[in-house]
MDTraj code that builds the backbone (N, CA, C; nanometers):
import mdtraj as md
import numpy as np

residues = "MET THR GLN ASP LYS GLN GLU ASP THR PRO ILE ILE THR LEU ALA GLN PHE LEU LYS TRP LYS GLY LEU VAL GLN THR GLY GLY GLU ALA LYS HIS ARG ILE GLN GLY GLY GLU VAL LEU VAL ASP GLY MET VAL GLU THR ARG ARG GLY ARG LYS LEU THR THR GLY HIS ARG VAL THR ILE ASP GLY ASN THR TYR VAL VAL GLU LEU".split()
xyz = np.array([
    [0.0869, -0.1247, 0.0018],
    [0.0025, -0.0153, -0.0021],
    [0.0948, 0.1427, -0.0075],
    [0.0522, 0.2256, -0.0478],
    [0.1148, 0.3416, -0.0844],
    [0.0301, 0.4775, -0.0523],
    [0.1097, 0.5794, -0.0677],
    [0.0021, 0.6952, -0.0348],
    [0.0042, 0.7883, -0.1749],
    [-0.0939, 0.8449, -0.2110],
    [-0.1247, 0.9338, -0.3231],
    [-0.0707, 1.0624, -0.2882],
    [0.0516, 1.1028, -0.3594],
    [0.0924, 1.2347, -0.3088],
    [0.0309, 1.3464, -0.3033],
    [-0.0764, 1.3465, -0.4067],
    [-0.1551, 1.4757, -0.4341],
    [-0.2738, 1.4710, -0.3102],
    [-0.3055, 1.3708, -0.2660],
    [-0.4255, 1.3816, -0.1799],
    [-0.3931, 1.3090, -0.0170],
    [-0.2964, 1.2363, -0.0231],
    [-0.2498, 1.1551, 0.0792],
    [-0.3413, 1.0506, 0.1288],
    [-0.4048, 0.9998, 0.0297],
    [-0.5140, 0.8847, 0.0101],
    [-0.4275, 0.7614, 0.0018],
    [-0.4687, 0.6692, 0.0843],
    [-0.3923, 0.5423, 0.0577],
    [-0.4352, 0.4640, -0.0457],
    [-0.3480, 0.4047, -0.1411],
    [-0.3810, 0.3477, -0.2699],
    [-0.3249, 0.2163, -0.2463],
    [-0.3762, 0.1034, -0.3233],
    [-0.3296, -0.0215, -0.3354],
    [-0.3209, -0.0670, -0.5122],
    [-0.2748, -0.1312, -0.5521],
    [-0.2990, -0.1934, -0.6893],
    [-0.3946, -0.2870, -0.6955],
    [-0.4546, -0.3213, -0.8019],
    [-0.5344, -0.4347, -0.8205],
    [-0.4648, -0.5687, -0.7949],
    [-0.3600, -0.5839, -0.8520],
    [-0.2964, -0.7144, -0.8327],
    [-0.2428, -0.7336, -0.6795],
    [-0.1822, -0.6297, -0.6213],
    [-0.1576, -0.6039, -0.4695],
    [-0.2611, -0.6712, -0.3921],
    [-0.3821, -0.5974, -0.4328],
    [-0.5026, -0.6099, -0.3477],
    [-0.5470, -0.7713, -0.3295],
    [-0.5306, -0.8336, -0.4556],
    [-0.5855, -0.9736, -0.4761],
    [-0.4946, -1.0630, -0.3962],
    [-0.3538, -1.0249, -0.4106],
    [-0.2799, -1.1208, -0.3234],
    [-0.2847, -1.0944, -0.1759],
    [-0.2970, -0.9651, -0.1379],
    [-0.3000, -0.9197, -0.0122],
    [-0.4312, -0.9906, 0.0821],
    [-0.5421, -0.9923, 0.0013],
    [-0.6508, -1.0675, 0.0313],
    [-0.6460, -1.2189, 0.0500],
    [-0.5430, -1.2736, -0.0323],
    [-0.5475, -1.4354, -0.0593],
    [-0.6208, -1.4837, -0.1669],
    [-0.6954, -1.3899, -0.2415],
    [-0.7633, -1.4263, -0.3508],
    [-0.6940, -1.5011, -0.4826],
    [-0.5359, -1.4680, -0.4802],
    [-0.4521, -1.5288, -0.5809],
    [-0.3403, -1.5938, -0.4839],
    [-0.2635, -1.6573, -0.5180],
    [-0.1429, -1.7129, -0.4754],
    [-0.0154, -1.6295, -0.5206],
    [-0.0002, -1.6151, -0.6354],
    [0.1106, -1.5309, -0.7076],
    [0.0663, -1.4082, -0.7924],
    [0.1862, -1.3459, -0.7799],
    [0.1446, -1.2176, -0.8890],
    [0.1169, -1.2613, -1.0265],
    [0.1835, -1.3848, -1.0731],
    [0.1447, -1.4526, -1.1793],
    [0.0087, -1.4831, -1.2145],
    [-0.0341, -1.5327, -1.1034],
    [-0.1950, -1.5772, -1.1223],
    [-0.2675, -1.4384, -1.1191],
    [-0.2124, -1.3713, -1.0637],
    [-0.3152, -1.2078, -1.0338],
    [-0.3187, -1.1507, -1.1848],
    [-0.1924, -1.1773, -1.2649],
    [-0.2014, -1.0890, -1.3873],
    [-0.2669, -1.1929, -1.4749],
    [-0.2660, -1.3114, -1.4726],
    [-0.3421, -1.4013, -1.5390],
    [-0.4808, -1.3824, -1.5437],
    [-0.5361, -1.3797, -1.4116],
    [-0.6675, -1.3528, -1.3909],
    [-0.7509, -1.2509, -1.4249],
    [-0.6393, -1.1214, -1.4103],
    [-0.6872, -0.9783, -1.4349],
    [-0.7055, -0.9565, -1.5801],
    [-0.5789, -1.0048, -1.6359],
    [-0.5799, -0.9686, -1.8018],
    [-0.6602, -1.0773, -1.8689],
    [-0.7169, -1.1756, -1.8242],
    [-0.8126, -1.2709, -1.8781],
    [-0.9497, -1.2208, -1.8399],
    [-0.9765, -1.0869, -1.8070],
    [-1.1212, -1.0405, -1.7809],
    [-1.1954, -1.0915, -1.6731],
    [-1.1523, -1.1804, -1.5631],
    [-1.1836, -1.2396, -1.4618],
    [-1.2214, -1.1553, -1.3212],
    [-1.1773, -1.0097, -1.3283],
    [-1.1750, -0.9459, -1.2061],
    [-1.2944, -0.8193, -1.2498],
    [-1.3688, -0.7836, -1.1681],
    [-1.4466, -0.6542, -1.1756],
    [-1.3897, -0.5599, -1.0914],
    [-1.4072, -0.4351, -1.1217],
    [-1.3830, -0.3270, -1.0161],
    [-1.5181, -0.2304, -1.0417],
    [-1.5817, -0.2120, -0.9368],
    [-1.6959, -0.1283, -0.9358],
    [-1.7972, -0.1952, -1.0534],
    [-1.8110, -0.3163, -1.0806],
    [-1.9120, -0.3871, -1.1379],
    [-1.8508, -0.3624, -1.3121],
    [-1.7361, -0.3383, -1.3251],
    [-1.6938, -0.3453, -1.4656],
    [-1.5623, -0.4103, -1.4583],
    [-1.5639, -0.4774, -1.5691],
    [-1.4223, -0.5617, -1.6048],
    [-1.3056, -0.4690, -1.6001],
    [-1.2083, -0.5105, -1.5372],
    [-1.0679, -0.4421, -1.5224],
    [-0.9729, -0.5307, -1.5807],
    [-0.8781, -0.4920, -1.6575],
    [-0.7719, -0.5529, -1.7263],
    [-0.6562, -0.5092, -1.7025],
    [-0.6385, -0.3890, -1.6241],
    [-0.4995, -0.3356, -1.5801],
    [-0.4587, -0.3804, -1.4267],
    [-0.3774, -0.4345, -1.4304],
    [-0.3182, -0.5094, -1.2847],
    [-0.2849, -0.3880, -1.2099],
    [-0.2426, -0.2863, -1.2509],
    [-0.1761, -0.1818, -1.1723],
    [-0.2841, -0.0773, -1.1539],
    [-0.3947, -0.1044, -1.1590],
    [-0.5282, -0.0396, -1.1466],
    [-0.5188, 0.0051, -0.9730],
    [-0.5155, 0.1324, -0.9687],
    [-0.4987, 0.2132, -0.8284],
    [-0.6630, 0.1672, -0.7448],
    [-0.6609, 0.1472, -0.6460],
    [-0.7780, 0.1122, -0.5640],
    [-0.7651, 0.2103, -0.4441],
    [-0.8875, 0.2452, -0.4039],
    [-0.8761, 0.3373, -0.2888],
    [-1.0313, 0.2630, -0.2205],
    [-0.9928, 0.2925, -0.0643],
    [-1.0950, 0.2851, 0.0038],
    [-1.2219, 0.3060, -0.0622],
    [-1.3077, 0.1985, -0.0706],
    [-1.4795, 0.2207, -0.1038],
    [-1.4845, 0.1322, -0.2586],
    [-1.3724, 0.1155, -0.3110],
    [-1.3572, 0.0485, -0.4338],
    [-1.4322, -0.0889, -0.4209],
    [-1.5125, -0.1403, -0.4978],
    [-1.5489, -0.2980, -0.4897],
    [-1.4911, -0.3872, -0.5702],
    [-1.4149, -0.4852, -0.5461],
    [-1.3650, -0.5780, -0.6500],
    [-1.4124, -0.7317, -0.6312],
    [-1.4838, -0.7662, -0.7408],
    [-1.5267, -0.8902, -0.7856],
    [-1.4634, -0.9922, -0.8432],
    [-1.4497, -1.1249, -0.7779],
    [-1.3468, -1.2193, -0.8418],
    [-1.4337, -1.3388, -0.7950],
    [-1.4642, -1.4363, -0.8842],
    [-1.5388, -1.5940, -0.8702],
    [-1.6668, -1.5430, -0.8118],
    [-1.7191, -1.4467, -0.8267],
    [-1.8631, -1.4312, -0.7955],
    [-1.8669, -1.3793, -0.6360],
    [-1.7516, -1.3378, -0.5782],
    [-1.7650, -1.2795, -0.4411],
    [-1.7013, -1.1474, -0.4800],
    [-1.7682, -1.0544, -0.3880],
    [-1.7362, -0.9183, -0.4119],
    [-1.6740, -0.8470, -0.2608],
    [-1.5850, -0.7980, -0.2566],
    [-1.5021, -0.7459, -0.1433],
    [-1.4561, -0.6035, -0.1745],
    [-1.5120, -0.5200, -0.0450],
    [-1.5048, -0.3739, -0.0281],
    [-1.3598, -0.3307, -0.0108],
    [-1.2713, -0.2511, -0.0772],
    [-1.1482, -0.1936, -0.0500],
    [-1.1448, -0.1363, 0.0853],
    [-1.0766, -0.1410, 0.1850],
    [-1.0552, -0.0691, 0.3260],
    [-0.9360, -0.0660, 0.3534],
    [-0.8774, 0.0558, 0.3269],
    [-0.7353, 0.0511, 0.3504],
    [-0.6816, 0.1546, 0.4901],
])
top = md.Topology()
chain = top.add_chain()
for i, resn in enumerate(residues, 1):
    res = top.add_residue(resn, chain, resSeq=i)
    for name in ("N", "CA", "C"):
        top.add_atom(name, md.element.get_by_symbol(name[0]), res)
traj = md.Trajectory(xyz[None], top)
């Protein structure tokens, strides 16, 4: 997790979030699943593993939705 320099808002990338929550085992698995269109952010397919997330974003994978809380 890092801080957004402009707003001092905590951020985490989508791939980091999936690994942090234990939803994938490796960065390679995160990359494969994200680029394969298996992950949604706020209800829309997201294919960028570097997508920045902040508190309140909703990530859906395998039919389960997780709210980002940093």
